[in-house]
N, C-alpha and C positions, 0 to 999 in steps of 0.2 A: 376580511378575510370568510370564510362559516365558522361562527363559531362550533357546532353542531347543539343546539342549547337540550332542554332533555325532551322536547317534538319533538327534536329531530330537522331543522328552520336552520335557515339564515339571518340574521339581521340583515348581512349588506346585500343589499339590490341587485349591484354587479356577477354577484356568484352566481346566478346560470343566464345571465344576456349572454350568449355564446355571440354571440355580435362585437360587445363589447374586450369579450374574452380573448377572439382570432384578434382586433384590435392590438389587445395590451397583454400579451400570450408573456411575460414576463410577470405579472399581477402572483399570478392563480397559475399558474405552471403549468404541466397534462400532471393533470389529479384526474380525481373520477367520474366527475362531469367530461372532462374534455377526452377521456376515453372511454366514455357510451359517446359518445358525440362523432369522432370521428373512427370507434372502432377500431381494428387491427390495421388500419392503412398503415399509422406513425411504424408496427413494428416491421412491417413489410420493407415500406422503402428502406428502414436500417438495414435488416434483411441484406437487400440487394445491394446498398452502399458496403455496407460489410464484407460481401461474396467479391466486388468491386477491387475492394481495396487485395481482397486476400491471393487474385488474380496479377494483381501488378506487385506484389512483393513474396513473390514465392522462396525467396533467402531469408529472411523473417519467419516467417513457417515452418523451415525447414531449420532453421536454427533453436525454432520452440519446443519441435517436435521432437531435438537432439540428445541423447545424455547428456550433466554434465562432466566438466570434468575434473578433476583431482587436482586443489591447491599444491604447486609444488614450493617443493619447499624453498625458505628463504635466511637471506645469514640475517635481517632484518634484528635490532637486539630485543629491540617491542616483542620478539617473540614467545609467548608462554611456553615454553615447551622446556626452554633453557634459563627459564627463572629461576622456579628449586635449584638446576648443580650452584649458580650465582650466590644462594641464600646458605645454600650447603657448604661452599669456599669458604664462604664471608667471616661463617661459624668454624672451620675447622682455625681458619687463621687469628683468627679470637682463643682459640682455648690454647692452640701452639704458642697464644703469644706471650699469655700466663704463666704458662710450662714455662716459658725461655726467664719469664720474672724470677717465677716461685725459686728456678732450678740458679737463678746468676742473685738470689738473696739471700 
């Protein structure tokens, strides 16, 4: 791959070889050289595929634009809203137990 040394050159002889790059697209990917070579053709192809997907999936597009529904309260004991009540209850039980033992002793 291009190392981009101080003079901007590349030590890899295949970096600017368009034929090699077309046969092996996974090596360098769609970097600046290929974007300059192909121009905006790839963007147009992606855009057309996106429009085709959008036409074929109107229900998904609609769901993206909907407001999120508020969460419904659950009876799940891991709900964080209930933990403060449980802690306060345990503290009060401990205090009353301590006072009961002191009163009896």
